[in-house]
C-alpha positions as protocol buffer text, in pm:
chain_id: "A"
residue {
  index: 1
  type: MET
  ca { x: 0 y: 0 z: 0 }
}
residue {
  index: 2
  type: ARG
  ca { x: 284 y: 239 z: 87 }
}
residue {
  index: 3
  type: LEU
  ca { x: 454 y: 166 z: -243 }
}
residue {
  index: 4
  type: ARG
  ca { x: 133 y: 247 z: -432 }
}
residue {
  index: 5
  type: CYS
  ca { x: 95 y: 576 z: -242 }
}
residue {
  index: 6
  type: ARG
  ca { x: 455 y: 675 z: -319 }
}
residue {
  index: 7
  type: PHE
  ca { x: 404 y: 580 z: -683 }
}
residue {
  index: 8
  type: ASN
  ca { x: 93 y: 799 z: -707 }
}
residue {
  index: 9
  type: LYS
  ca { x: 276 y: 1095 z: -550 }
}
residue {
  index: 10
  type: LEU
  ca { x: 567 y: 1044 z: -788 }
}
residue {
  index: 11
  type: LEU
  ca { x: 326 y: 1021 z: -1083 }
}
residue {
  index: 12
  type: VAL
  ca { x: 153 y: 1347 z: -982 }
}
residue {
  index: 13
  type: TYR
  ca { x: 491 y: 1521 z: -941 }
}
residue {
  index: 14
  type: ALA
  ca { x: 619 y: 1390 z: -1274 }
}
residue {
  index: 15
  type: THR
  ca { x: 300 y: 1506 z: -1449 }
}
residue {
  index: 16
  type: PHE
  ca { x: 341 y: 1855 z: -1295 }
}
residue {
  index: 17
  type: VAL
  ca { x: 706 y: 1877 z: -1400 }
}
residue {
  index: 18
  type: TYR
  ca { x: 623 y: 1756 z: -1755 }
}
residue {
  index: 19
  type: ALA
  ca { x: 338 y: 2006 z: -1792 }
}
residue {
  index: 20
  type: THR
  ca { x: 555 y: 2290 z: -1661 }
}
residue {
  index: 21
  type: LEU
  ca { x: 849 y: 2207 z: -1887 }
}
residue {
  index: 22
  type: THR
  ca { x: 624 y: 2153 z: -2189 }
}
residue {
  index: 23
  type: SER
  ca { x: 457 y: 2487 z: -2131 }
}
residue {
  index: 24
  type: TYR
  ca { x: 796 y: 2655 z: -2087 }
}
residue {
  index: 25
  type: LEU
  ca { x: 942 y: 2504 z: -2403 }
}
residue {
  index: 26
  type: ILE
  ca { x: 638 y: 2577 z: -2618 }
}
residue {
  index: 27
  type: THR
  ca { x: 559 y: 2929 z: -2504 }
}
residue {
  index: 28
  type: GLY
  ca { x: 906 y: 3058 z: -2426 }
}
residue {
  index: 29
  type: TYR
  ca { x: 812 y: 3198 z: -2089 }
}
residue {
  index: 30
  type: GLY
  ca { x: 760 y: 3082 z: -1734 }
}
residue {
  index: 31
  type: ILE
  ca { x: 720 y: 3218 z: -1384 }
}
residue {
  index: 32
  type: ASN
  ca { x: 895 y: 3556 z: -1338 }
}
residue {
  index: 33
  type: GLU
  ca { x: 1049 y: 3539 z: -1682 }
}
residue {
  index: 34
  type: GLN
  ca { x: 1033 y: 3829 z: -1926 }
}
residue {
  index: 35
  type: LEU
  ca { x: 863 y: 3787 z: -2260 }
}
residue {
  index: 36
  type: TRP
  ca { x: 960 y: 3975 z: -2572 }
}
residue {
  index: 37
  type: PHE
  ca { x: 841 y: 4021 z: -2927 }
}
residue {
  index: 38
  type: GLU
  ca { x: 1024 y: 4171 z: -3218 }
}
residue {
  index: 39
  type: VAL
  ca { x: 907 y: 4407 z: -3487 }
}
residue {
  index: 40
  type: LEU
  ca { x: 1040 y: 4326 z: -3834 }
}
residue {
  index: 41
  type: PHE
  ca { x: 849 y: 4606 z: -4018 }
}
residue {
  index: 42
  type: PRO
  ca { x: 840 y: 4908 z: -4021 }
}
residue {
  index: 43
  type: GLU
  ca { x: 1216 y: 4929 z: -4008 }
}
residue {
  index: 44
  type: ASN
  ca { x: 1226 y: 5249 z: -3800 }
}
residue {
  index: 45
  type: VAL
  ca { x: 1072 y: 5058 z: -3505 }
}
residue {
  index: 46
  type: ALA
  ca { x: 1238 y: 4721 z: -3573 }
}
residue {
  index: 47
  type: TYR
  ca { x: 1341 y: 4650 z: -3216 }
}
residue {
  index: 48
  type: THR
  ca { x: 1279 y: 4391 z: -2947 }
}
residue {
  index: 49
  type: TYR
  ca { x: 1000 y: 4492 z: -2707 }
}
residue {
  index: 50
  type: LYS
  ca { x: 930 y: 4367 z: -2358 }
}
residue {
  index: 51
  type: ILE
  ca { x: 571 y: 4259 z: -2282 }
}
residue {
  index: 52
  type: LYS
  ca { x: 390 y: 4115 z: -1981 }
}
residue {
  index: 53
  type: SER
  ca { x: 115 y: 3858 z: -1999 }
}
residue {
  index: 54
  type: ALA
  ca { x: -227 y: 3914 z: -1837 }
}
residue {
  index: 55
  type: ARG
  ca { x: -223 y: 3791 z: -1481 }
}
residue {
  index: 56
  type: ASP
  ca { x: -554 y: 3606 z: -1457 }
}
residue {
  index: 57
  type: PHE
  ca { x: -726 y: 3592 z: -1794 }
}
residue {
  index: 58
  type: GLY
  ca { x: -652 y: 3487 z: -2150 }
}
residue {
  index: 59
  type: ALA
  ca { x: -500 y: 3178 z: -2300 }
}
residue {
  index: 60
  type: VAL
  ca { x: -142 y: 3056 z: -2301 }
}
residue {
  index: 61
  type: LEU
  ca { x: 49 y: 3116 z: -2620 }
}
residue {
  index: 62
  type: SER
  ca { x: 70 y: 2756 z: -2741 }
}
residue {
  index: 63
  type: GLN
  ca { x: 294 y: 2815 z: -3042 }
}
residue {
  index: 64
  type: PRO
  ca { x: 515 y: 3098 z: -3167 }
}
residue {
  index: 65
  type: LEU
  ca { x: 356 y: 3348 z: -3402 }
}
residue {
  index: 66
  type: GLN
  ca { x: 614 y: 3411 z: -3673 }
}
residue {
  index: 67
  type: GLN
  ca { x: 589 y: 3699 z: -3923 }
}
residue {
  index: 68
  type: VAL
  ca { x: 233 y: 3783 z: -3826 }
}
residue {
  index: 69
  type: ASN
  ca { x: 71 y: 4124 z: -3855 }
}
residue {
  index: 70
  type: LEU
  ca { x: 38 y: 4347 z: -3550 }
}
residue {
  index: 71
  type: VAL
  ca { x: -272 y: 4544 z: -3643 }
}
residue {
  index: 72
  type: PRO
  ca { x: -336 y: 4876 z: -3470 }
}
residue {
  index: 73
  type: VAL
  ca { x: -714 y: 4859 z: -3435 }
}
residue {
  index: 74
  type: VAL
  ca { x: -950 y: 5142 z: -3518 }
}
residue {
  index: 75
  type: PRO
  ca { x: -1084 y: 5278 z: -3288 }
}
residue {
  index: 76
  type: ALA
  ca { x: -768 y: 5242 z: -3085 }
}
residue {
  index: 77
  type: GLU
  ca { x: -935 y: 5158 z: -2751 }
}
residue {
  index: 78
  type: ALA
  ca { x: -1159 y: 4883 z: -2903 }
}
residue {
  index: 79
  type: CYS
  ca { x: -1434 y: 4938 z: -2648 }
}
residue {
  index: 80
  type: GLY
  ca { x: -1714 y: 4876 z: -2897 }
}
residue {
  index: 81
  type: GLN
  ca { x: -1765 y: 4551 z: -3083 }
}
residue {
  index: 82
  type: LEU
  ca { x: -1739 y: 4730 z: -3416 }
}
residue {
  index: 83
  type: LEU
  ca { x: -1378 y: 4769 z: -3528 }
}
residue {
  index: 84
  type: ASP
  ca { x: -1328 y: 4956 z: -3853 }
}
residue {
  index: 85
  type: ASN
  ca { x: -1040 y: 4732 z: -3951 }
}
residue {
  index: 86
  type: GLY
  ca { x: -1150 y: 4417 z: -3771 }
}
residue {
  index: 87
  type: HIS
  ca { x: -1140 y: 4220 z: -4097 }
}
residue {
  index: 88
  type: LEU
  ca { x: -759 y: 4242 z: -4080 }
}
residue {
  index: 89
  type: LEU
  ca { x: -737 y: 4062 z: -3745 }
}
residue {
  index: 90
  type: GLN
  ca { x: -806 y: 3702 z: -3856 }
}
residue {
  index: 91
  type: ASN
  ca { x: -508 y: 3494 z: -3722 }
}
residue {
  index: 92
  type: GLN
  ca { x: -310 y: 3815 z: -3653 }
}
residue {
  index: 93
  type: VAL
  ca { x: -230 y: 4014 z: -3339 }
}
residue {
  index: 94
  type: ALA
  ca { x: -436 y: 4316 z: -3236 }
}
residue {
  index: 95
  type: LEU
  ca { x: -265 y: 4627 z: -3098 }
}
residue {
  index: 96
  type: ILE
  ca { x: -508 y: 4809 z: -2871 }
}
residue {
  index: 97
  type: THR
  ca { x: -468 y: 5117 z: -2650 }
}
residue {
  index: 98
  type: ARG
  ca { x: -557 y: 5102 z: -2280 }
}
residue {
  index: 99
  type: GLY
  ca { x: -855 y: 5305 z: -2152 }
}
residue {
  index: 100
  type: GLY
  ca { x: -1226 y: 5343 z: -2190 }
}
residue {
  index: 101
  type: CYS
  ca { x: -1316 y: 4985 z: -2091 }
}
residue {
  index: 102
  type: SER
  ca { x: -1166 y: 4679 z: -1924 }
}
residue {
  index: 103
  type: PHE
  ca { x: -875 y: 4473 z: -2055 }
}
residue {
  index: 104
  type: VAL
  ca { x: -1109 y: 4174 z: -2080 }
}
residue {
  index: 105
  type: THR
  ca { x: -1356 y: 4369 z: -2299 }
}
residue {
  index: 106
  type: LYS
  ca { x: -1077 y: 4474 z: -2534 }
}
residue {
  index: 107
  type: ALA
  ca { x: -943 y: 4118 z: -2563 }
}
residue {
  index: 108
  type: ILE
  ca { x: -1289 y: 3976 z: -2629 }
}
residue {
  index: 109
  type: HIS
  ca { x: -1354 y: 4231 z: -2903 }
}
residue {
  index: 110
  type: ALA
  ca { x: -1028 y: 4135 z: -3075 }
}
residue {
  index: 111
  type: GLU
  ca { x: -1109 y: 3766 z: -3036 }
}
residue {
  index: 112
  type: LEU
  ca { x: -1451 y: 3815 z: -3199 }
}
residue {
  index: 113
  type: TYR
  ca { x: -1264 y: 3915 z: -3519 }
}
residue {
  index: 114
  type: GLY
  ca { x: -1043 y: 3607 z: -3504 }
}
residue {
  index: 115
  type: ALA
  ca { x: -727 y: 3761 z: -3356 }
}
residue {
  index: 116
  type: ALA
  ca { x: -461 y: 3510 z: -3250 }
}
residue {
  index: 117
  type: ALA
  ca { x: -350 y: 3734 z: -2959 }
}
residue {
  index: 118
  type: VAL
  ca { x: -387 y: 4089 z: -2830 }
}
residue {
  index: 119
  type: ILE
  ca { x: -127 y: 4339 z: -2712 }
}
residue {
  index: 120
  type: ILE
  ca { x: -268 y: 4626 z: -2508 }
}
residue {
  index: 121
  type: SER
  ca { x: -42 y: 4930 z: -2473 }
}
residue {
  index: 122
  type: ASP
  ca { x: -70 y: 5191 z: -2203 }
}
residue {
  index: 123
  type: HIS
  ca { x: -262 y: 5511 z: -2283 }
}
residue {
  index: 124
  type: ASN
  ca { x: 24 y: 5721 z: -2140 }
}
residue {
  index: 125
  type: PHE
  ca { x: 227 y: 5759 z: -2457 }
}
residue {
  index: 126
  type: ASP
  ca { x: 531 y: 5886 z: -2266 }
}
residue {
  index: 127
  type: SER
  ca { x: 545 y: 5588 z: -2032 }
}
residue {
  index: 128
  type: VAL
  ca { x: 866 y: 5385 z: -2053 }
}
residue {
  index: 129
  type: THR
  ca { x: 855 y: 5241 z: -1703 }
}
residue {
  index: 130
  type: GLN
  ca { x: 491 y: 5207 z: -1589 }
}
residue {
  index: 131
  type: TRP
  ca { x: 401 y: 4836 z: -1592 }
}
residue {
  index: 132
  type: VAL
  ca { x: 41 y: 4742 z: -1517 }
}
residue {
  index: 133
  type: ASP
  ca { x: -100 y: 4407 z: -1409 }
}
residue {
  index: 134
  type: MET
  ca { x: -379 y: 4324 z: -1652 }
}
residue {
  index: 135
  type: ILE
  ca { x: -643 y: 4148 z: -1442 }
}
residue {
  index: 136
  type: ASP
  ca { x: -991 y: 4010 z: -1504 }
}
residue {
  index: 137
  type: ASP
  ca { x: -1259 y: 4280 z: -1476 }
}
residue {
  index: 138
  type: GLY
  ca { x: -1454 y: 4079 z: -1218 }
}
residue {
  index: 139
  type: SER
  ca { x: -1779 y: 4115 z: -1407 }
}
residue {
  index: 140
  type: ASN
  ca { x: -1857 y: 3744 z: -1361 }
}
residue {
  index: 141
  type: ARG
  ca { x: -2067 y: 3747 z: -1677 }
}
residue {
  index: 142
  type: GLY
  ca { x: -1913 y: 3430 z: -1807 }
}
residue {
  index: 143
  type: ARG
  ca { x: -1682 y: 3626 z: -2036 }
}
residue {
  index: 144
  type: LEU
  ca { x: -1380 y: 3408 z: -2103 }
}
residue {
  index: 145
  type: VAL
  ca { x: -1089 y: 3523 z: -2314 }
}
residue {
  index: 146
  type: GLY
  ca { x: -963 y: 3244 z: -2540 }
}
residue {
  index: 147
  type: ILE
  ca { x: -656 y: 3423 z: -2678 }
}
residue {
  index: 148
  type: PRO
  ca { x: -331 y: 3533 z: -2516 }
}
residue {
  index: 149
  type: ALA
  ca { x: -329 y: 3892 z: -2387 }
}
residue {
  index: 150
  type: PHE
  ca { x: -18 y: 4100 z: -2320 }
}
residue {
  index: 151
  type: TYR
  ca { x: 63 y: 4447 z: -2182 }
}
residue {
  index: 152
  type: LEU
  ca { x: 305 y: 4683 z: -2358 }
}
residue {
  index: 153
  type: LEU
  ca { x: 449 y: 5012 z: -2238 }
}
residue {
  index: 154
  type: GLY
  ca { x: 274 y: 5323 z: -2372 }
}
residue {
  index: 155
  type: LYS
  ca { x: 574 y: 5473 z: -2554 }
}
residue {
  index: 156
  type: ASP
  ca { x: 644 y: 5143 z: -2730 }
}
residue {
  index: 157
  type: GLY
  ca { x: 283 y: 5104 z: -2845 }
}
residue {
  index: 158
  type: ASN
  ca { x: 261 y: 5464 z: -2961 }
}
residue {
  index: 159
  type: MET
  ca { x: 589 y: 5448 z: -3155 }
}
residue {
  index: 160
  type: ILE
  ca { x: 477 y: 5130 z: -3334 }
}
residue {
  index: 161
  type: ARG
  ca { x: 131 y: 5276 z: -3411 }
}
residue {
  index: 162
  type: GLU
  ca { x: 285 y: 5599 z: -3548 }
}
residue {
  index: 163
  type: ALA
  ca { x: 540 y: 5408 z: -3756 }
}
residue {
  index: 164
  type: VAL
  ca { x: 267 y: 5195 z: -3916 }
}
residue {
  index: 165
  type: SER
  ca { x: 63 y: 5511 z: -3989 }
}
residue {
  index: 166
  type: GLY
  ca { x: 368 y: 5691 z: -4126 }
}
residue {
  index: 167
  type: LYS
  ca { x: 427 y: 5409 z: -4376 }
}
residue {
  index: 168
  type: ASN
  ca { x: 58 y: 5416 z: -4480 }
}
residue {
  index: 169
  type: ALA
  ca { x: 56 y: 5049 z: -4384 }
}
residue {
  index: 170
  type: ALA
  ca { x: -222 y: 4846 z: -4222 }
}
residue {
  index: 171
  type: ALA
  ca { x: 3 y: 4666 z: -3978 }
}
residue {
  index: 172
  type: ALA
  ca { x: 349 y: 4601 z: -3841 }
}
residue {
  index: 173
  type: VAL
  ca { x: 507 y: 4258 z: -3889 }
}
residue {
  index: 174
  type: ILE
  ca { x: 623 y: 4080 z: -3574 }
}
residue {
  index: 175
  type: ASN
  ca { x: 755 y: 3759 z: -3422 }
}
residue {
  index: 176
  type: LEU
  ca { x: 593 y: 3662 z: -3090 }
}
residue {
  index: 177
  type: PRO
  ca { x: 750 y: 3549 z: -2863 }
}
residue {
  index: 178
  type: VAL
  ca { x: 1120 y: 3587 z: -2890 }
}
residue {
  index: 179
  type: ASN
  ca { x: 1299 y: 3393 z: -2614 }
}
residue {
  index: 180
  type: TYR
  ca { x: 1608 y: 3574 z: -2487 }
}
residue {
  index: 181
  type: THR
  ca { x: 1645 y: 3406 z: -2150 }
}
residue {
  index: 182
  type: THR
  ca { x: 2007 y: 3307 z: -2215 }
}
residue {
  index: 183
  type: ILE
  ca { x: 2120 y: 3635 z: -2371 }
}
residue {
  index: 184
  type: ALA
  ca { x: 2264 y: 3920 z: -2171 }
}
residue {
  index: 185
  type: PRO
  ca { x: 2035 y: 4227 z: -2158 }
}
residue {
  index: 186
  type: GLY
  ca { x: 2296 y: 4441 z: -2337 }
}
residue {
  index: 187
  type: ALA
  ca { x: 2279 y: 4209 z: -2638 }
}
residue {
  index: 188
  type: LEU
  ca { x: 1909 y: 4280 z: -2700 }
}
residue {
  index: 189
  type: HIS
  ca { x: 1813 y: 4517 z: -2978 }
}
residue {
  index: 190
  type: GLN
  ca { x: 1596 y: 4733 z: -2756 }
}
residue {
  index: 191
  type: PRO
  ca { x: 1434 y: 5063 z: -2852 }
}
residue {
  index: 192
  type: PRO
  ca { x: 1664 y: 5357 z: -2776 }
}
residue {
  index: 193
  type: TRP
  ca { x: 1385 y: 5528 z: -2572 }
}
residue {
  index: 194
  type: ASP
  ca { x: 1331 y: 5233 z: -2335 }
}
residue {
  index: 195
  type: HIS
  ca { x: 1499 y: 5200 z: -1993 }
}
residue {
  index: 196
  type: TRP
  ca { x: 1518 y: 4828 z: -1928 }
}
């Protein structure tokens, strides 16, 4: 009986370790680890950007998104279900500005258009240090977010949005995530305005 109990405990532990390592290897991030994405186009904002995943809502990024569009949605805050350029979001990443409604509402609106993920940037366009924990809005209306949701500093989001607009383009092109856990911070190609 003791042997069976020990075996069951070992099996539970091994399952936990396997799930944790599998999640880490697939998504490129784990507990207390930074997550980055890189912009490939437009060239004037082609840097590596730090992002933070939502704390208690959204899905886990199950596979890397390579050379996908980062679409700045219109209207920028995405508080209404009607997005002028929502047709561009299918299997792409939505770039939304914080404010006007909850993080959950914004993510759900992007998901309704088929977005693969959402990045919500701060509404303070000068912010290079203000990190916010994106949490569930507590509405308890059965609203579940089925896509990954990430937070981006305001200056970063604004610079990307302006660069896309300046190129008369519909979107930036990105890789998400980029795993730099074994690279020294000085080796990252970070934006010159950021203070990591």
